VOVODREN-539774 format. One record per residue (C-alpha): x, y, z; residue in three letters. Coordinates in steps of 0.001 Angstrom, whole numbers, plus 524288, in hexadecimal, padded with zeros to 5 digits. Each point is the difference from the previous one (the first is absolute). Layout:
! residues N
XYZAla ...
***
This chain:
! residues 97
EE6B123A9D536AFMet 7F198800057FC8BLys 7FD898008D7F150Lys 7F6B280A537FB12His 7F6DE7F9E87F62ELys 7FE0480CDA7F8E1Ser 80E87801F47FD57Asn 808347F3DC7FD30Pro 80C7B8084480053His 7FDDF8053780DC8His 80C557FD81807C2Gly 808887FD197F437Ser 80B608087B7FBF6Ser 8005E808EC7F452Leu 80A8E7F7547FA1CAsp 7F71B7F42680179Asp 7F4C08073A7F9A8Phe 808508048B7F472Leu 805357F23A7FE13Lys 7F2357FA658003FGlu 7FC0B809FE7F5C2Glu 80BDC7FC777F7ACGly 8055D80DE47FFE2Ile 80A7A7FF9280A84Tyr 80BB2800FD7F6C1Asp 7F99880A907F7C5Glu 7FCD28087680BC3Ile 80D087FE2D806EFThr 807378035E7F367Asn 7F7CD80C497FE49Leu 802648043580E15Val 80E997FDBE7FE7ELeu 80061807DE7F35DLys 7F82180AF880656Glu 809B08007380B41Lys 80B8A8007A7F698Ile 7F9B780AE67F7FAAla 7FCB48079280C65Phe 80DEA7FF118052FGlu 805D5804087F2E7Leu 7F6D480BAD7FF0DLys 80373803D580DE8Lys 80E7B7FEFB7FCC0Gly 7FE25808067F3AEMet 7F8CE80A87807A1Ala 80A9D8007280A6CAla 80A428021F7F57BArg 7F72E8090B7F836Lys 800A97F7167F424Leu 7F5D28015C7F55ESer 7FCD67F4837F737Val 80898806627F59AAsn 80B938016780934Arg 7FE217F23580536Met 7FFFB7FABC7F218Ala 80C53807837FCADLys 806EB7FB4980C5DAla 7FC6A7F1EB7FCB2Met 8032B801527F198Gly 7F2487FC5F7FBE3Thr 7F35F806297FB34Ser 7F4F6806D180728Arg 7F72F7F5117FB40Thr 808697F6038071AGln 7FF9D8080B80C79Ile 7F143801487FF16Asn 7FF0C7F1287FE93Arg 808E77FE5A80BB8Leu 7F75D808FB80824Leu 7F3527F9927FB7BAsp 7FB8E7F60180A32Pro 7F7EE7F8DE7F5C6Lys 80BF27FD7A7F78EAsn 806C47F4A8806AAGly 80A257FDB27F58CAsn 80C3E806228058BIle 80D2D7F97B800D1Thr 8086B7FF8580C11Leu 80AAA8071F7F886Ala 7F6BA80B437FCF3Thr 7FB1A8004980DF4Leu 80DE58003F80547Gln 803CC80B097F6D4Lys 7F404807F1803DFAla 802A77FDA180E62Ala 80E09804CF7FEA6Arg 7FB8780C797F945Val 7F71D8033780B86Val 80A3B7FC3C80A0EGly 7FA4A7F2DA8039EArg 803607F1CB7FDC0His 7F82B7F3B57FD36Val 7FFD37F4E5809A5Trp 7F92F7F3787FBC1Val 7FD167F57F809FEGlu 7F9A07F2D17FDF9Leu 7F8D77FBD280C46Val 
***
């Protein structure tokens, strides 16, 4: 493949670019958290659960639910995620590849 002198990243993958920039882990973690928050919100909507009702069903506070649904807050435990998933009729499946 002919290299373009104006763009040294031409032909490289997004993963390669993010790794070169030193932000691969940060970005992949953010995307994963956004996907989790999106799926939980979708599950809550399907079951017509407000943040208050979700908190009550999980035995926690609205503040905790808001943190769980905030993609920028990456500090959630697997136990909390599993509990939230059960409330919305889902389950968590973790795979190391």
